[in-house]
C-alpha positions in Angstrom: -19.5 12.7 28.1 -21.4 15.0 25.9 -24.8 14.0 24.5 -25.1 13.0 20.8 -27.9 11.8 18.7 -28.2 9.8 15.5 -29.4 12.9 13.7 -26.6 15.1 14.8 -24.0 12.4 13.8 -25.8 12.0 10.5 -25.5 15.8 9.8 -21.8 15.8 10.7 -21.2 12.8 8.4 -23.1 14.4 5.5 -21.0 17.6 5.8 -17.8 15.6 6.0 -18.3 13.7 2.7 -18.2 15.0 -0.9 -21.6 14.8 -2.5 -20.4 12.9 -5.5 -18.5 10.3 -3.4 -19.6 6.7 -3.6 -19.5 5.3 0.0 -18.8 1.8 1.3 -19.5 1.0 4.9 -17.8 -1.9 6.6 -20.4 -3.7 8.7 -19.5 -6.5 11.1 -22.9 -6.5 12.8 -21.3 -5.5 16.1 -22.5 -2.5 18.2 -20.2 0.1 16.6 -20.8 -0.7 13.0 -24.5 -1.1 13.7 -24.8 2.5 14.9 -22.7 3.7 12.0 -25.0 1.9 9.6 -28.1 3.8 11.0 -26.2 7.1 11.0 -25.0 6.6 7.4 -28.5 5.7 6.1 -29.8 9.0 7.7 -26.9 11.0 6.2 -26.7 9.5 2.7 -29.8 7.6 1.9 -29.8 4.1 0.4 -28.8 5.3 -3.1 -25.3 6.5 -2.2 -24.5 3.8 0.4 -23.1 0.3 -0.2 -22.6 -2.1 2.7 -20.0 -4.8 3.0 -19.7 -7.7 5.5 -16.5 -9.7 5.6 -17.3 -13.2 6.8 -13.8 -14.3 8.1 -14.8 -17.9 8.6 -13.1 -17.9 12.0 -16.0 -18.2 14.5 -18.4 -21.2 14.2 -21.3 -18.6 14.2 -19.9 -16.6 11.3 -22.6 -17.8 8.8 -25.3 -16.9 11.3 -23.8 -13.5 11.8 -23.8 -12.9 8.0 -27.5 -13.8 7.9 -28.2 -11.4 10.7 -26.3 -8.7 8.9 -28.3 -9.3 5.7 -31.6 -9.0 7.6 -30.6 -5.8 9.3 -29.4 -4.2 6.1 -32.4 -5.3 4.1 -34.6 -3.7 6.8 -33.1 -0.3 6.0 -33.8 -0.7 2.2 -30.2 -1.7 1.4 -28.6 -4.8 -0.1 -25.6 -6.3 1.7 -22.5 -7.5 -0.1 -20.9 -10.5 1.7 -17.4 -11.6 1.1 -16.5 -15.0 2.6 -12.7 -15.0 3.4 -12.5 -18.7 4.7 -9.6 -17.9 7.0 -10.1 -20.7 9.6 -10.3 -20.7 13.4 -6.5 -20.5 13.9 -6.2 -17.1 12.2 -4.7 -14.4 14.3 -5.8 -10.7 14.5 -3.2 -9.4 12.2 -3.9 -11.8 9.3 -7.7 -11.3 9.7 -7.3 -7.5 9.5 -5.0 -7.7 6.5 -7.5 -10.0 4.6 -10.4 -7.6 5.6 -8.6 -4.6 4.2 -7.7 -6.3 1.0 -11.4 -7.1 0.6 -12.2 -3.4 1.2 -9.7 -2.3 -1.4 -11.1 -4.7 -4.0 -14.6 -3.4 -3.6 -13.5 0.2 -3.5 -11.7 -0.2 -6.8 -15.1 -0.5 -8.5 -16.4 2.8 -7.1 -16.1 6.4 -8.2 -14.4 8.8 -5.7 -14.7 6.0 -3.1 -14.9 6.5 0.6 -14.8 3.7 3.2 -16.6 4.3 6.5 -15.4 2.3 9.6 -16.7 2.6 13.1 -13.6 2.8 15.2 -14.2 4.9 18.3 -12.2 6.6 21.1 -11.8 3.4 23.2 -10.3 1.6 20.1 -7.9 4.5 19.9 -6.8 4.0 23.5 -6.4 0.2 23.0 -4.3 0.8 19.9 -2.0 3.3 21.5 -1.4 1.1 24.5 -0.9 -2.0 22.2 1.7 -0.1 20.1 3.4 1.3 23.1 3.9 -2.2 24.6 5.4 -3.2 21.2 7.9 -0.4 21.4 6.5 1.7 18.6 8.0 5.1 17.7 6.3 8.4 16.9 4.6 7.1 13.7 3.0 4.1 15.5 2.1 6.2 18.5 0.0 8.5 16.4 -2.7 6.0 16.8 -5.6 5.5 14.5 -6.0 8.3 12.0 -9.4 9.8 11.5 -8.9 9.7 7.7 -6.2 8.3 5.4 -5.9 7.2 1.7 -6.8 3.7 0.9 -6.5 1.7 -2.4 -6.3 3.6 -5.6 -7.7 7.1 -5.0 -9.9 6.1 -2.1 -10.3 7.6 1.4 -10.9 5.9 4.7 -13.0 7.9 7.1 -13.8 7.1 10.8 -16.6 9.5 12.0 -16.8 8.0 15.5 -13.1 8.4 16.6 -14.0 11.1 19.2 -16.9 9.1 20.7 -16.7 6.6 23.6 -18.1 3.2 23.3 -20.6 3.9 26.1 -22.0 6.7 24.0 -22.5 4.4 21.1 -24.2 1.8 23.3 -26.5 4.4 24.7 -27.5 5.5 21.1 -28.2 1.9 20.1 -30.3 1.1 23.2 -32.3 4.3 22.9 -33.0 3.8 19.1 -33.6 0.0 19.5 -30.8 -0.9 17.2 -29.9 -4.6 17.2 -26.3 -5.9 17.2 -24.2 -9.0 17.6 -22.1 -9.6 20.7 -19.1 -11.6 19.7 -18.3 -13.9 22.6 -14.6 -13.9 21.7 -14.4 -10.2 22.7 -14.6 -11.4 26.3 -11.7 -13.7 26.0 -8.3 -12.4 27.0 -5.8 -14.6 25.0 -5.7 -12.0 22.2 -3.5 -9.0 23.0 -6.2 -6.3 22.3 -8.8 -8.2 24.2 -6.4 -8.5 27.2 -5.8 -4.7 27.1 -9.5 -4.0 26.8 -10.6 -6.4 29.5 -7.7 -6.6 32.0 -5.6 -3.4 31.7 -8.0 -0.6 30.9 -10.6 -1.1 33.7 -8.1 -0.6 36.6 -6.4 2.3 34.7 -9.8 4.0 34.3 -10.7 3.3 38.0 -7.4 5.0 39.1 -7.4 7.7 36.5 -10.9 8.4 35.2 -9.6 10.8 32.5 -6.9 8.4 31.3 -8.6 7.7 28.0 -8.8 11.3 27.1 -5.2 11.9 28.1 -3.9 8.9 26.2 -5.7 10.1 23.1 -4.2 13.5 23.6 -0.7 11.9 23.8 -1.4 10.3 20.5 -2.3 13.6 18.9 1.0 15.1 20.2 2.9 12.2 18.7 1.1 12.8 15.4 2.3 16.4 15.4 5.8 15.2 16.1 5.6 12.7 13.3 4.5 15.4 10.9 7.5 17.5 11.8 9.8 14.5 11.3 8.3 13.8 7.9 8.9 17.5 6.9 12.5 17.2 8.1 13.1 14.0 6.2 11.7 15.6 3.0 14.2 18.5 3.5 17.1 16.1 3.7 15.9 14.0 0.8 15.6 17.2 -1.4 19.4 17.3 -1.3 19.7 13.7 -2.6 19.0 14.3 -6.3 15.9 12.2 -6.9 15.7 11.0 -10.5 13.0 9.0 -12.2 14.0 5.4 -13.2 12.3 2.5 -14.9 9.8 1.1 -12.4 10.6 3.7 -9.8 13.2 6.3 -8.9 16.7 6.6 -7.5 18.6 8.8 -5.0 22.3 9.8 -4.6 23.5 7.3 -2.1 26.6 9.3 -1.3 24.4 12.1 0.1 22.3 9.7 2.1 25.3 7.8 3.4 26.9 11.0 4.8 23.9 11.5 7.1 24.2 10.5 10.8 22.7 7.1 11.5 19.4 8.6 13.0 18.8 10.9 10.0 19.7 8.1 7.6 17.1 5.8 9.2 14.5 8.6 9.2 15.1 9.2 5.4 15.0 5.5 4.6 11.7 5.0 6.4 10.3 8.0 4.6 11.5 6.8 1.2 10.1 3.3 1.6 6.8 4.6 2.9 6.2 7.2 0.1 7.7 5.2 -2.8 6.8 1.6 -2.0 4.1 1.9 0.7 6.4 -0.2 3.0 7.1 0.2 6.7 10.3 -1.0 8.2 11.4 -1.7 11.7 14.4 -0.2 13.4 16.3 -3.4 12.9 15.5 -3.4 9.1 16.8 0.1 9.0 20.1 -1.0 10.4 20.2 -3.9 7.9 19.7 -1.4 5.0 22.6 0.7 6.2 24.8 -2.3 6.6 24.0 -3.8 3.2 23.7 -0.6 1.1 26.2 1.8 2.7 28.7 -0.2 4.6 29.2 -3.1 2.2 31.6 -3.4 -0.7 30.9 -0.8 -3.4 31.0 -3.3 -6.2 28.3 -5.5 -4.7 24.6 -5.6 -5.8 22.6 -5.6 -2.6 18.8 -6.0 -2.8 16.0 -6.0 -0.3 12.5 -7.0 -1.3 9.2 -5.7 0.0 5.6 -6.5 -0.9 5.3 -3.8 -3.6 8.9 -3.8 -4.9 12.5 -3.7 -3.9 15.5 -1.6 -2.8 18.6 -1.9 -4.9 22.0 -0.2 -5.5 23.8 0.7 -8.7 26.5 3.2 -9.7 26.4 5.0 -6.4 22.6 5.4 -6.4 19.9 3.9 -4.3 16.9 2.6 -6.3 13.4 2.1 -5.1 11.6 0.0 -7.6 8.1 -1.3 -8.0 7.6 -5.0 -8.8 8.9 -5.7 -12.3 7.5 -8.2 -14.8 9.6 -11.4 -15.2 12.0 -11.6 -18.1 11.1 -13.6 -21.2 13.1 -16.8 -21.8 16.5 -15.9 -23.1 16.0 -18.1 -26.2 12.8 -16.1 -27.2 13.2 -14.7 -30.7 10.6 -12.7 -32.7 10.6 -11.7 -36.4 9.1 -8.3 -36.6 7.7 -6.2 -39.5 8.1 -2.8 -38.0 5.1 -1.4 -39.8 3.1 -2.8 -36.9 3.7 -2.6 -33.1 5.4 -5.6 -31.5 3.8 -6.7 -28.3 6.0 -8.7 -25.9 3.8 -9.5 -22.8 4.3 -9.1 -20.0 7.3 -6.9 -20.5 6.1 -4.2 -22.9 5.6 -3.1 -26.5 7.9 -1.9 -29.2 7.3 0.4 -32.2 9.4 2.2 -34.8 9.4 6.0 -34.5 11.8 7.1 -37.4 13.3 5.5 -40.5 11.8 3.3 -43.1 9.9 0.2 -41.9 11.9 -3.1 -42.2 12.1 -6.6 -41.1 13.9 -6.9 -37.8 14.7 -9.8 -35.4 14.1 -9.1 -31.7 15.5 -11.2 -28.9 16.9 -10.9 -25.4 20.3 -11.2 -23.8 22.0 -14.6 -23.6 25.1 -15.5 -21.6 28.5 -14.8 -23.1 27.3 -13.5 -26.4 29.0 -11.0 -28.7 27.2 -8.8 -31.1 28.0 -6.9 -34.3 26.8 -3.3 -34.1 25.6 -1.6 -37.2 28.4 0.4 -38.7 31.1 -1.4 -36.7 34.0 -3.5 -38.1 34.3 -5.9 -35.2 32.1 -7.6 -32.6 31.7 -6.6 -29.0 30.7 -8.3 -25.8 27.1 -7.5 -25.2 27.8 -7.5 -21.4 30.4 -4.8 -21.9 28.1 -2.8 -24.2 25.3 -2.8 -21.6 27.7 -1.8 -18.9 29.1 1.1 -21.0 25.6 2.4 -21.6 24.9 2.4 -17.8 21.9 0.2 -18.1 20.9 -1.1 -14.7 21.6 -4.8 -14.2 18.0 -5.7 -13.5 16.9 -4.3 -16.8 19.5 -6.0 -19.0 17.5 -9.3 -19.3 14.3 -7.4 -19.8 15.2 -4.9 -22.6 14.7 -6.2 -26.1 17.7 -6.3 -28.5 16.8 -5.3 -32.1 18.8 -6.8 -35.0 18.8 -6.1 -38.7 20.7 -8.6 -40.9 22.4 -10.0 -37.8 23.7 -6.7 -36.6 22.6 -4.9 -33.5 20.5 -1.8 -34.3 19.5 -0.8 -30.8 19.0 -1.9 -27.2 15.3 -1.1 -26.9 15.2 2.7 -27.1 18.3 3.2 -25.0 21.1 3.3 -27.5 20.8 3.2 -31.3 23.6 2.6 -33.8 21.8 3.8 -36.9 19.4 6.6 -37.8 16.4 4.3 -37.1 14.7 5.2 -33.8 12.4 3.0 -31.6 10.0 3.5 -28.7 9.9 0.9 -25.9 7.0 1.1 -23.5 7.0 -1.1 -20.4 3.9 -3.1 -19.4 1.5 -5.1 -21.6 -1.1 -7.7 -20.7 -1.3 -11.1 -22.4 
């Protein structure tokens, strides 16, 4: 292993970060993050660096560890921000990690050009690759831990130690007299990663001393393959006529459905990752094909994800962000159009052309018929919305604007007079 020093690592870190970035360091108090803390202070100084400790509330010693972290950080001229997550002793690794990253993103949201520093190292990379291999991951999962990636809204996560072995970090800490916490749970083997670290890796390293380096190289090769697959998926999707839509976008499902099963699955994974930030398993990909391609064409399939949903309408596949709930169907508003009408949480309405007037604004109700301005007979509102090609999920959310009991327009989608309106989605209470 090559020799490194705190000063050389600090110089590398300084060169890797923009000078105007505001930096948050995730500090657990363990060996790895303790070394990173000392490196970051050397590289950035106390003015640019913020330090966050997530107290998961899992271990009985967690409050003591938080006090230890506060003391260590204060000794370097910094103030520690502590978030208590109150997860409980029964919390598994995945849930703890998800809560920790939500905490990171919340704090990063208050920073300018934010960068999150984490202390993952080469041994973590090997554990992750083996863990994912045993779970049957594909090329994306077998890329391993990325050195950098986006996080939150406009933030960047950066791992400066990913090429260093844990033994190197321990040597740095012991030489510099850096204090750290040894979490006794790391020696237990009931958790999957701990089992890999303590039971699988030692005999592998004994039989193949360069195994860690070769496993990491395999991850790099998988990352290259994954990049090629993403580029191929983008080429296929470029033929599928992407169109903007309210709350998201849509693609020509006929084009996607014509793809062989493997290419279809590749494109769906790419779409969900880029449009909704969602990752799907192979089985979920099969379910999507069955529900959205192989089902009856007059059906309205829907699949929900954390950030939105996948839907089908008029031969197109829609990827939609989470929408605000409709207002009660009985909601009615008398509106003087000289002023903007706010309808939280749905949106706001204003008149763009024509003389201001008194309007009545309401939403769709079951089985209703409406009189359209200039018409001699009433018409089913359901038929009218269908004729206009308005997506089913929008029909209860778009305001209907009436003047003297006759329908003037459906939001800004279809007008029946010379009066024109602007409808803007999204408004806070």
